[in-house]
C-alpha positions as CSV (number, residue, x, y, z in Angstrom):
1,M,0.0,0.0,0.0
2,R,1.1,3.5,-0.8
3,F,0.6,6.5,1.6
4,A,1.4,10.1,0.4
5,A,3.7,12.1,2.6
6,A,1.9,14.7,4.7
7,P,1.5,18.1,3.0
8,W,4.2,20.6,3.8
9,P,3.3,22.9,6.7
10,T,3.8,26.7,6.4
11,T,7.1,26.5,8.4
12,L,8.6,24.0,6.0
13,K,7.4,26.0,3.0
14,L,8.9,29.2,4.3
15,T,12.2,27.7,5.5
16,S,12.6,25.9,2.1
17,A,11.8,29.1,0.1
18,A,14.2,31.2,2.2
19,C,17.0,28.7,2.0
20,T,16.5,28.3,-1.7
21,I,16.7,32.0,-2.3
22,A,19.7,32.5,0.0
23,L,21.6,29.6,-1.5
24,G,20.8,30.7,-5.0
25,A,21.8,34.2,-4.3
26,G,24.9,33.0,-2.6
27,A,25.9,31.0,-5.6
28,C,25.4,34.0,-7.9
29,V,27.4,36.3,-5.7
30,L,30.2,33.7,-5.3
31,Y,30.3,33.2,-9.1
32,H,30.4,36.9,-9.8
33,V,33.1,37.7,-7.2
34,L,35.3,34.7,-7.8
35,G,34.8,34.8,-11.5
36,N,35.7,38.4,-11.9
37,T,38.6,38.7,-9.4
38,P,42.0,38.8,-11.0
39,R,44.5,36.1,-10.0
40,I,41.8,33.7,-8.8
41,N,42.3,30.2,-9.9
42,P,39.4,29.3,-12.2
43,A,38.9,26.1,-10.2
44,L,38.3,28.2,-7.2
45,A,35.4,29.9,-9.0
46,G,33.8,26.5,-9.1
47,L,33.1,27.0,-5.4
48,A,30.2,29.0,-6.5
49,G,28.5,25.7,-7.4
50,L,28.5,24.4,-3.8
51,P,25.3,26.2,-2.7
52,L,23.6,24.8,-5.8
53,L,24.9,21.3,-4.9
54,V,23.3,21.7,-1.5
55,L,20.0,22.6,-3.1
56,L,20.2,19.7,-5.6
57,T,21.1,17.2,-2.9
58,S,18.4,18.3,-0.6
59,A,15.8,18.2,-3.5
60,A,16.9,14.6,-4.2
61,Y,15.9,13.7,-0.6
62,I,12.4,15.2,-0.6
63,I,10.0,12.7,0.9
64,R,7.1,12.0,-1.5
65,A,5.4,8.9,-0.1
66,Y,5.7,5.8,2.0
67,R,4.9,2.2,0.8
68,I,4.5,-1.0,2.7
69,E,5.9,-3.8,0.6
70,G,5.9,-7.2,2.3
71,D,8.3,-6.9,5.3
72,A,9.6,-3.4,4.4
73,L,8.8,0.2,4.6
74,V,9.8,2.0,1.4
75,I,10.3,5.8,1.6
76,E,9.9,7.3,-1.9
77,R,12.0,10.2,-3.0
78,P,12.4,11.9,-6.4
79,C,15.5,10.0,-7.5
80,F,15.6,6.9,-5.3
81,S,13.9,5.0,-2.5
82,T,15.0,4.0,1.0
83,R,14.0,0.5,2.1
84,I,13.7,-0.3,5.8
85,R,13.0,-3.9,6.9
86,L,10.2,-4.0,9.5
87,S,11.1,-7.4,11.0
88,G,10.6,-7.5,14.7
89,L,8.5,-4.3,14.7
90,R,7.4,-3.8,18.3
91,S,4.9,-1.0,17.9
92,A,3.4,1.5,15.4
93,R,1.7,4.5,16.9
94,L,0.6,8.0,16.1
95,D,2.1,10.8,18.2
96,P,2.0,14.4,17.0
97,A,4.4,15.4,19.9
98,A,7.0,12.7,19.0
99,C,9.6,15.2,17.8
100,E,9.3,17.8,20.5
101,G,12.5,18.7,22.2
102,S,14.6,16.9,19.5
103,I,18.1,17.9,18.5
104,R,19.5,17.0,15.1
105,L,22.6,14.8,15.3
106,R,23.0,14.5,11.5
107,G,20.7,15.4,8.6
108,N,18.4,18.1,7.3
109,S,16.2,20.2,9.5
110,G,14.0,22.1,7.1
111,L,15.3,22.3,3.5
112,Y,12.5,20.5,1.7
113,S,12.1,18.0,4.5
114,F,13.1,17.0,8.0
115,S,15.3,13.9,7.8
116,G,18.2,12.3,9.4
117,L,19.4,11.2,12.8
118,Y,17.8,13.0,15.8
119,R,17.5,12.5,19.5
120,N,15.1,13.5,22.2
121,K,14.2,12.4,25.8
122,M,11.1,10.5,24.8
123,L,12.5,8.4,21.9
124,G,16.2,8.5,22.4
125,Q,18.0,8.4,19.1
126,Y,15.8,8.0,16.1
127,R,15.7,8.3,12.3
128,L,13.3,11.0,11.0
129,Y,11.8,10.9,7.5
130,A,9.2,13.8,7.7
131,T,7.4,16.7,6.2
132,D,4.7,17.7,8.7
133,L,5.7,16.7,12.3
134,Q,2.1,16.9,13.5
135,C,1.4,13.7,11.5
136,A,4.2,11.8,13.2
137,V,4.0,8.0,13.3
138,I,6.6,6.2,15.5
139,L,7.8,2.8,14.4
140,E,9.8,0.9,17.1
141,L,12.1,-1.8,15.8
142,P,14.5,-3.9,17.8
143,Q,17.6,-2.0,16.8
144,R,16.2,1.5,16.0
145,T,13.2,3.8,16.1
146,L,11.8,5.6,13.0
147,V,9.5,8.6,12.7
148,I,7.6,9.1,9.5
149,T,4.8,11.5,8.5
150,P,2.2,10.2,6.1
151,A,-0.8,12.4,5.1
152,Q,-3.1,9.7,6.6
153,P,-1.2,8.6,9.7
154,Q,-4.1,6.6,11.2
155,A,-4.5,4.6,8.0
156,L,-0.8,3.8,7.8
157,V,-0.7,2.7,11.5
158,A,-3.8,0.5,11.0
159,T,-2.3,-1.0,7.9
160,I,1.0,-1.8,9.6
161,R,-0.7,-3.2,12.7
162,A,-2.9,-5.4,10.7
163,A,-0.1,-6.7,8.5
164,R,2.3,-7.3,11.4
165,G,-0.3,-8.6,13.9
166,L,0.3,-5.8,16.4
167,Q,-2.1,-4.8,19.2
168,S,-3.7,-1.4,19.1
């Protein structure tokens, strides 16, 4: 079954727009300054492409949808998918407050998505694949915890519980 990612909330839209503008402008300024400065190595002018690389990389990681395929959760992105085995799944539950008080250990915190490795008091260390944190679904596996944000979190939780034989 396929579940669309939750629609982007205003904060994600604004953060993504502001970062896109800032990184795009930064690339233009760097290109202009480095490209027109005498005695600058032309290879150094290539640094102007770094902000664009950040934008393209972040765009490749946008979360489009989640699929349940047999014993796996598949996270669909524009250029690839991430497959996570659900063997040993202990629980699947909806919790809009799941990410409160979290700190990012590694990943992206608002350029087209919230994804990466995070930590908070309630969940400990967890992997986040999210758009709208108010739609958070927590999946507890033996070795790790995942937080995802489908547009229909109740339906995804019900589907996973039924497929895996979990209690409500």
